[in-house]
C-alpha positions in Angstrom: 81.3 -19.4 -22.1 78.3 -18.1 -23.7 74.9 -20.0 -25.3 74.1 -18.3 -27.7 76.6 -21.0 -29.8 76.6 -20.6 -33.8 75.8 -16.8 -33.5 78.5 -14.4 -34.0 79.3 -11.3 -31.0 81.0 -7.8 -32.3 80.8 -5.6 -29.9 82.7 -2.4 -30.4 82.4 0.8 -28.1 84.1 4.6 -29.1 84.7 7.2 -27.0 84.9 10.9 -28.0 86.2 12.9 -24.8 86.2 16.1 -24.2 88.8 16.0 -21.4 91.5 13.6 -21.9 90.6 10.6 -19.4 93.8 8.6 -18.4 94.1 4.3 -19.4 90.7 4.8 -20.9 91.1 4.0 -24.5 89.0 5.4 -27.0 88.1 1.9 -29.4 88.3 -1.8 -27.9 86.5 -4.4 -29.8 86.1 -7.7 -29.3 84.3 -10.9 -31.7 83.7 -14.1 -30.6 82.7 -17.2 -33.3 81.2 -19.5 -30.9 80.8 -23.5 -33.4 78.8 -27.1 -31.3 80.2 -29.5 -32.5 77.3 -32.7 -31.9 76.2 -30.7 -28.5 80.1 -33.0 -27.0 82.1 -29.9 -28.0 82.2 -26.2 -28.0 85.0 -24.6 -29.6 85.1 -20.2 -28.8 88.0 -19.0 -30.6 87.3 -14.8 -30.3 89.5 -11.7 -30.9 90.2 -8.6 -28.6 91.3 -5.5 -28.7 93.1 -2.0 -27.6 93.4 0.6 -28.4 96.7 3.1 -27.0 96.2 4.6 -24.0 97.0 7.8 -22.0 99.2 7.4 -18.9 99.7 10.7 -16.4 102.7 10.2 -14.6 105.4 12.7 -14.6 104.9 12.8 -18.2 102.4 12.5 -20.4 103.6 9.2 -21.1 101.1 6.1 -23.7 101.1 2.7 -23.6 100.3 0.7 -26.5 97.7 -0.3 -28.4 97.6 -5.2 -28.0 95.3 -7.3 -29.4 95.1 -10.2 -28.0 93.9 -13.7 -29.4 91.4 -17.1 -27.6 90.1 -19.8 -28.0 88.4 -21.7 -25.2 87.5 -25.5 -25.7 84.8 -27.1 -24.0 84.3 -31.1 -23.5 81.1 -32.7 -23.0 81.5 -36.5 -21.5 78.3 -36.4 -19.7 76.2 -34.0 -17.8 78.1 -35.1 -15.1 81.7 -34.5 -16.8 83.2 -32.4 -18.4 86.8 -30.9 -19.3 88.2 -27.6 -20.4 90.8 -26.2 -22.5 91.9 -22.2 -22.1 94.2 -21.2 -24.9 94.7 -17.5 -24.4 96.1 -14.4 -25.7 98.1 -17.0 -28.6 99.6 -13.7 -30.4 101.8 -13.6 -27.1 101.1 -9.6 -26.7 103.5 -8.1 -23.8 102.5 -5.1 -23.3 101.0 -3.2 -20.1 98.4 -3.2 -18.8 99.9 -0.6 -16.3 102.2 1.4 -16.2 105.5 -1.0 -15.4 102.6 -4.6 -14.9 103.7 -5.7 -17.9 100.9 -8.8 -19.5 102.1 -12.8 -19.4 102.0 -13.9 -23.0 100.6 -16.4 -24.0 99.5 -19.1 -21.0 97.2 -22.4 -20.9 94.2 -23.5 -18.1 92.8 -26.8 -18.8 90.0 -27.9 -16.0 87.6 -30.5 -15.5 84.2 -30.4 -14.0 82.1 -32.5 -12.0 78.3 -32.2 -10.6 76.9 -34.6 -8.6 
């Protein structure tokens, strides 16, 4: 999680090649909107987009574009103990990451941090 709490971060990359670059999208975009609730709870909703990509196999095919929405929640009980929950791929997209390899879809990650 970024230390830049409260600042909206938008990153857009556009590439215009003079020849075909397989598996590389022409457009990617990411947006994070970190929220800090009294230093105890940090919420980081994010959206990421990847444009369609061309694949060279027996024929030139395309992997469709994908859109992911994620939410990271962090709870800081003390300086030594914290917990987090990540809700990944809320849109439940199941597109191919690589040709023949599908992404997981919606998933949840839970964890705790303890330092001594």
